[in-house]
N, C-alpha and C positions, 0 to 999 in steps of 0.2 A: 301165343308169344307174350306179350310182354308189353303192356304200351301206357297210354293214360285215358282216365274213362272220366266222363264230367259224368254225375253226380244227374245235371238235369237231361243228357243225355240216356237216362232209363240204365245204362249198366252199374255198378259196383265199381270203387276204387280201385285203381292200380298203383304199381310202381315201376318207375324205370333207372333200373341198372345202370351202373355208370359205364360199362358196359354195352350196352344197348347205344351209347348216345354218340353218333359220330367225334371225332377230332375238331374243333373248330363250328357242328352243327347250330349249335344257340349261341348266338350275334346281337346284339342290340334292334339289330330289325324286325326280331323273333320275341321279345318282353315288351313287355308297352310300361310304357312310364307307371313308376309305383310299385310295379308287380313284384319285385323283389323287396324290402326292405332290410333293414344291417341285422333287425333282431332274431333272422333267419339263419343269420350266417352264424359260425360254432367260430369260437372264440381261435384266432391263430387259421380258422380257414380260409381268408386270404393275406398272403405275404406279396414281396415284392417278385416272384418268381412266375405269379399268376396278376400284375397290374401290368399290361404295356407301357414305355416310354410314354407324359404327357397322358396317360388316359386320363389321370383324376387333376381335373385342376384347381385352385381354392374356393372357387364360385360353385364348386358343387357341397361345400362345408356349411354344415349349418353355423350362425354362431355361435360360439363357446362349444363346438363338439369334439374340437380338439384338445386337450390342456393338457399340463404334465403329467396325466397318472396316464395318458397313451400315446406318451412319446419316453423311448427306451433311451436310457444313458448314450450319447453321442450318438442320437438316429440319428441329426440332424446338425450337420456343417456347416458354417457362414456362407463357402463355396454354393451352398444349393437355396443360394438367396439370390433373387435379384436388384439387380444395382437401386439403391431405393425401397425398395419393397419394405423395408424397419425405416418409420417414424416416428417421431415422437408421438403418433397418438395412436402407436399401438406396444407404445412398451409404459406399463401402466408407472405409478410413483413408487421409487423407493425398490425398482424389481432392479436393478442394476446392482449388485453391491462394489461399495466400494474398493474392495481386495480384486472386484476382478480386472476395473478399470483400471488400478495400477502394474496387476500385471501384463495385459493385455498394450497400455498405454505407456507407460513408464519403462517398462524391462527392457526393454530393446534400445533404448535409445540411449544413445551415448553423451556423456561426458562433455561437459562444454563449460568454461566459462563467464559467469552474466553480466553484460554491459548496462549502459542503462539505456541502450536502445530496444530490448528484449521484451518482446509482447507476454505479458497472464493472460489467465481469463478470471473473472469474479464475480463474483453476485451485487448486481445495482440493488440496496439499499433506495434510492432514489426511483425504481423504476419494478418495482413489485417481486425486486427479487433476479430479475433477467440478466441471462449471462451477459456479460460487455467483455471487454478486452483494454489491457491498459498497458506502459509499457513500464517497467523499472524505475524510471530519471520524474512518473508520475506521483511513487511514493516518495522520490526521496526529495522531494520537491514539497509532497505533503509533512513531511515529516521534517521540513526546513535543509535539505541538501544532507541530512542524517550526522549533521553535529553544529555548532552556535548558528545561528542565523548570519545570515550577510548584512546587521546593524550595527556598524562599529567605529570607532577612528581614535588613533592616537597622533600625539599631539603634542611637542616642545619648542625649546627657544633654546637658539644663539646667540642671544642678542639681551646683556646686563639691565636689564631694568632698571630701574633707579626706585626708590618704594620711603617716600614719605613717614615720617618717625610718627608714628601715632595714628593712620590712615590708610581702611582697607584700599587698598586695590588691584582690582582685575590683574590677571595676567594674563602677558599678550604673545601666548606659544604659536607662533606665527610659523614654524617649520612640520609640515606631517609628514610620518611615517607612511599612516597606509590612513584612508578614508575610505572607505564601501560606498555611501549611496554623497557623496559630495555634503554631509549633516554639518560636516565642523569648518565654521566662517573662522579660516583663518589670515586674514586683512582687514576686517572693519570692527564687526563687532564679537571677536574669539570667542566664542559660543558652539555648541555643536546641539542641534535643534531638532532632537528629537522625530521622526514623523511615521513608526510602528508603534502602537499600543503595546504595554509588553514590563517587566520588570530589567531593569538594566544594573550594573553592576560599576562603579566609576569610583578611576585609583587616586589620589592626587598627591606627589612625590611636589615636593618646593625645601626655597628654604634659601642660606645666605650665600654671599660669596665673601662678603665681608663677617669677619664674627661680631657678635653682641657681647656686648657690656656681662660680666657672668649675671649679675643681678639682673639682664634684663629674658624679653618674651618673645619670643618670634609666636606668633598664630598663621596657619592657615586654614581652608575652607572651599568646602561645592558648596555652590549655590544651588539652588533650582529654581525656577522662576526668578530668578531676581532676588531671593532672601536664601538665609545662611541655613541649608540644610545638614551639613554637617561639618565640626572644626575642631582642630588637632592644636594643640599649643607643645613648645618645646620651648627650652630652657637650656642657652650652649655655657659652653666657657667663654675664654676670653681670646680671641684671633684667632678662633677658629672658623672652621667650613664647617656652616649647618644648616640641615635636612632632616625633614621626615616624610614620613609616606602613610598616610588609610585609605580606605577602602571602606566604602560604605554601598548599600543595594538601593533603588529606586524604582516605586509603580507607576510608573511614563502613564497616562494620556491617551498618547500618542500627537500631543505635540509643546509639549514644555523641551525647557532649555538647562544645559551647564555652562556653567562659566567657572574657572579657578580663580580665589581673590588671594593675597599675600598678605598678613601688616607684622608692625613688632613695635615696643616701646623703649628703640634703642636712645630716642633723645636727641639722637640725626640720622640725616641719610641713611641707608643703607644698598645696596644693587644687590639685583635677584642673584642667584647663580643661573647655568647653563648647562647643557649640555642634556641630549637624548636619552644617558641613563641616571640623572642627576634631578631632571626638572621636566614634567612632563605632565598631562590627563590621559587617561582611558579610559573612554567610553563602550558599555558593550551589552548591547541586550543579549539575557541569555534566556531569557524567554513571553514566547512570541504571543500575546492574548491575543492580538488582531483577528 
């Protein structure tokens, strides 16, 4: 009969046919450790039908023994992974394509309107690029709210101020239309004192409610830190209300102040004009350099 004969027993070798081995006749208790190596298996000889559930655990795989070449397309679905079994330690750098992330994480999301309190992920440059989260409001704050910085003021006067001839007189704009940071003093010094370093746009509109003589000149000026920064002259006609406007830029160190001055050479005192649309000083931080 057919059998397995050991050379050490003095007999010739034999062959055991598949029909000579009963079902389940050979189990783990009859096979010594390391008795059968994978090199003895023909390609495809062990498939799902011959592996019992839970028969092979990951602890029996040698490191690197299962790679892409040995995994068929769609052979392993995410439903077969235990929770937490795949972590960053088991994912090589650049192994997850961004297009797959888009399809998996973005494609199924519903549309929604972004709000300032919504979160987003970003790589923290101050922490080796580690992923952190922040709110949309954080971006708005970094960019100055998405518009102009909230540093500025608009002041005007409703009081006819007497301007002596030949004398540069500080304008007392006592009414504030707005003053974002309480930077304009509308009761004592009548000046805007910057508290933020940056580039400011300053506009001055001023003039006289009484006409100047035809051969006389009016002047108004924007002062920075107590000295003339820019000035503009205007030559009116007789008995007309004369106003003019000029605008300038200034690179402020973060503490300098702005004032408005008015002057004329009419030969006699003149009353300055009034009203929100006619006379005013407007200061606005345009570029925050702080």
